[in-house]
N, C-alpha and C positions, 0 to 999 in steps of 0.2 A: 510195703504194700505197693502193688502196681495200680496204675490208673488207666482208665479207659476214657477216650475223648479228652485227654489232658489239655490239648490245644485250646479247646473252647473254654475251659476253666481259666487258663492263662489270659485269654482275651478278656473275659469278664473281670478277672482280678485287676488287670491293667486299667480298665474303664472305671473301676470302683474308687480309685485314688485312696486306697487304704494306707494307713501309716504303719504297716507291718511288712516285713520282707516276705516274698513269696516262699522262700525256703522255710522260714519259721511257720508260715501258715500251712504248708504241705506237711510238715512234721506234726503239727497240732491235729490236722485232719486225720492223719494216719493213726495217731494216738487215740483219738475219739473212736475210730473205726474198730478198735480192738474189742470194744464192748457191744458191738452191733452184730446181730445174727445175719446170716446170709439171707438176702431178699428184703431186708429192712432198710428203710430210708433213715438218714440222719442229717442234721444241719450243723453248719459252722457259721458263726456270726462274726462280722467285723464292722468297724465303725469308721466313718470319715466325716468331714464337715464340708458343706457346700459353700458357695461364694458368699452367702449371707451368714456364715458361721453357724448354721443350723446342723445339728447332728443327724447323720444318716446311718441307719442300720442296714447292712448288707447280709442277706441270708443265702449261703451257698448250700445247695442240696445235693446229697450223694446217696447212692445205694450200693450196698455190698453184694456183689454177684460172682458167679463163676463163669468165666469166659475163657474159652480154649483151655479148659481144665485147670485154670488158675483163679485164685481169689483176686478180684480187682474191684476198685472203687469206680463206679460209673458216675460221672458228673451229670446231674439232671437239670441244672440251671441255677439262676440266682434271682432274687427279688430284693428291691431296695425300698425303704420308706423312711420318712422323717420320724424321729422319736422325740 
């Protein structure tokens, strides 16, 4: 699966301090996208801990689209919250 605005996702991933490799996360996102129809949004969640050892959930949002006649995953952004 190809990604659109991949650089923004990498920046947000790096800021999240997740304890999972970017390659693994990208593979997981691509696998999740297989069950998503064109035009639909979907989310991938990751977890980290802040300096107070509180768990933070990071929600990465994508949309499956056709861009330049190719199916691509468009990164829409991330949100983070304590759980």
